[in-house]
N, C-alpha and C positions, 0 to 999 in steps of 0.2 A: 575540419576536423582538428580538435585543441590537443596536444599530451602535455602533461605535466609529470614533474617527481614528488613523490611521494608526498601527495596533499590530505592537510589534516580530514578526518571523515566525522571527526564529532559535530563541528559551523553545518555541516551536510543532511542533520535526519533531524526529529522538532523532539528529540530525546535530548539532545546534546549532548551521547558519549560516543566513544572510540579512540579508536587511535591514529595509525599512516598507513594508508596504501601504498605500494609498491609505484604505483604511476598512478595516473588518471587516464581518461579519454574521453571527450568531452566529441561527442557528433552533434550537431544540429541539422544534417542534410541526408536526405534518406542514401546520398552519390554518395555519404562518407562510410558509410557499409561495405564497397568495392575494396577500399584500403581494410578493414578493421582487422584482418587477418594477419597483414603484414603489418599492424601497430603492434600486435598483440604477439608475436614473435619478437617482435625488438622489446617489449617492457618487463616481458614473461610474469607469473605469480596468475595465479586462480583468478577468472574474469569475475567481476559482480557484477550482476547491474545495480545502480541504485537512480532511482526518479526523485522522488520531493523529500524522501524519508522518515516516513510519519508510522512505518511498521518496522522498522530495524532495530535489536539490540547489535549494539557492533563494540567487541572488545578492546580494551585499551593496547597498547601500543603499538610492537610495528608488524605489522599484518603482512601476512605474503599473499597478497592478492593485488590486482589490477580491477579499478573502479569504472564501470564504464555508467556513461551519465549521456544518454539519447532523451535530446531535450529538443525534438522535431515537432514543430508546433508551440515551441513553449512559450515566443515571441507573440506578437499583434497578432498571427492571421486567423482569422474565424472557421470554425470547420465547414465542412463544404458537402453543399445539400443536392446530394446524389440523384435525389425520385422519390416517391412514396411509392408503399405497400398497401395491400389489404391482408385486417386479420380478424377472424369472428366477424364480420361486417364494418370494422372499423378501420380509417384511416391513420395510420403510418408513415412516418417520414424517416425515410432514411440518408446519414451524413457520414462521413467520412473525419474523424480528427487523429491527428499526430499523439505519438505515446506522450507524450512531453508535456501536454497541456493540462496546465494545473486544477485538479477538479472548482476549487470556487471559480475560475472564468471560466471551465466548460457549462455549471451551472448557472451560472449568471446570461451567459448563452441561449439555454434552454428555455429559461425564463423568460428572456426577452422574444425570443420564436416560439413561444408557448406549445412545447414539447415535455410531452410526462412521462416520469417512469425515473429518472433520477433520483427526485424530490428526498429520500431517508437518505443520500449520500451527501447532505447539506451540513457541512461544518469542518467534513475533509477534506484535511490539507496537501493532503497527496497531489500523485498525478493520474493521468489517465490509466497510462502503461501500469500502474503500482496498484489501479481500481483492479484490472481485469486481469494481472499474476495474483491478487488473493481474490480473487471472485466477491470481493468486497461489496458490502447491503448492510441495507438495518430499514426496519421499520417497513418489512414489505417488498423492499425491492433487492433485484443481486444483479450483478453487471453481467455475467455469465450470456442469462435468457435473453439480454438484449443484442448481444452482438451477431453480426449477420458475416461479416468474416475478419480476419486480422492476417496484416503483415507484422513478418515477422522476421529476426536474421540468427539463422543458428551456422555454426564451425561446421557442421556438414554438411548445408543445401545453402551457405548463404542466406540469401532477401528472396524471399516466397512469401507467398498469401494461400492463406490458409480459409478454410468454411469448414460450416462448422463437424461435418464429421473428422475435422481435423486435431479436435481439442478435446480434451474429457474435464468436466468441471461439478464438483461438487461442495458444501458447504464450506466457506475458506479455503478452497484448493482450485485450482486451475495447473493444467499437465496439457504438455502435447502429446498425441498419440503416435507418432513417429517416434523411434530412439533418437535422442541428442544429450550431446555433453551441456549444454546449456541454453536457454534461448534468448531473445532481446525483442520485445514487442516495438513498431513501430508507427504505425498508425492500425485503424478500429476502425468499422464501418458498424454503426447503432444502426437499432429502429427506433424512435419513441412514437410514443401516443400522439397524436394533434389534442393539442387542448385550446386553453385559452391564454394570454399571459399573466391572469388574474387568479386562475386556475390557480396556475404551475404555482404563481408567488407564495401565495395564500398557501400549500403544503409545506411551501419549503421553511417559510416561517414558523409554521403547526410545530417542523418536525425539529425545528432547533428550537424553538422555544422550549418543545420536553427534554433535549438533548441537558441543552442547558441545564437545567432544572434536576440533573441526576447523574450527567457528567464533570470534571476536570474543566469542559473546554477554553479555558482560557489559561491552565497550566503545561508548562513544558512534558509531554506523554507519548508515549509511540503507537497510544493508542490504545485498542484490550489486548491487558497479557498473555491470556488465556483462549481459548475456544469455550462455548456454550456446549458441555457435555448434552449427549440426546437427550431434550424434555426439559432440561434443567438450566439455571442460570447459573456460570460461574463466580459471576461478583454474588452473590445468593452465599453460593458454599465456602469463598474466603471469607466473607463477611461470619458468619455461624465458626468459622475454624479460629476466627478470634484475630487475621490479617489483616482488616481497615485499621488506618491508622501505624502501622509495620513499620518502621525506618533504621536504616542504615545506612550511617554520613549523611550527605546529602539526598538519599532515595530513600521514598516513602510509598506505603499501599494507599493510596486518597481515602480519607475520612465520609469523600463525598460517595466513590464509587471502587468499592475493593480490587475492584480487576484495572484499576489503571495503576498503574506503575508513575509516580511521579520526580521530577529532580527539580532538587528544589532552588531558585532564580537566586533566593539573597540569604545563603546559609554563609556565605563567604568562600570556602574549599567547593571547590569542582568538584563533579559527586565523578566516579569509577564507577566503570563494568561491571568489574570483582563484586560490588555493592547491592550492583543490581540484580548478579546473576547468584547472591546465599540469599536475598530475598525470596527471586523465584526458587531455589530449595527448598526456602523451606515454606512455599507458598503450598508446593505440591504435596511435602513429605504431610503438612495439617491436615489439607484434604483431605488426602488417603490413610492416615489414622482416623477423623473422623468418620468419611463418608465413604470409606471405600472405594473413593474414583481414584484415576490416574487421569492430572488434565494435560490437555494437550499444549503447547503455545499454538500461540495466531501470530505472536512477532516474530518475525525472522531473525534469529542468531548469526553472528558476521563472527570468525568461520564456525561453521556449523557446529552443533553439539554432536559427538561420537559417543556420548557414552551411553 
């Protein structure tokens, strides 16, 4: 466990925005969880879990939070294969991976082993814990249906393991059934279909090319800003409402895909979270007035909006 004072948060996120936390706590081994309560009592502040930072919009300024960085499995260790199961007559492989494992490295391992089910997440820059917390998915895949168990830390119960009855999942949402102030994923057991490395790599390549053709994958973004309303595309609504290319300071909605807020790298002055929040408010208003639809944020805001 490593405790730091007043860490800068912007460099820890893909959007590159945010101020400073009261403190940061980096956890590298599950055993670190035993000392986490004591460490939090020492640092103070609201505990906020940050993995790869790929879906976060963090406010500017001095923030009353302690950022928790669960880097379990973030280094060179590969996932642990636990065995197989059968589902619908097909063989599936069970494996355990740390919540801190970067998704690109996990997908590369899946391709090498010929394990299918996560190919839709190709190009996602976050970590496994964040994919679980968002129930991330694309091109027909979602993370939650692949989960078989999840080890978590909560301030109420400490480190413990949940079966699927212990969580609730829906589109871009994941929560624990048992009430808790907050939770942090430590490791996950997933079940993927057995395929060939060639087939998995082929689907990953196809999905990445599809994504690259319509999304600003090489820009500094936080992924999709808004959830898709049922039966509709948030990007299409934003485009029709005139938000594509709309700018404030160094932030703008991508001309390629209106549901991506881009932090321009070459604009000179660094972007500000207040500019991003202004554009998000304008986007919600424009879609509401044009279509009568209230868009819901997919990106997570720190501190949470109380409006």
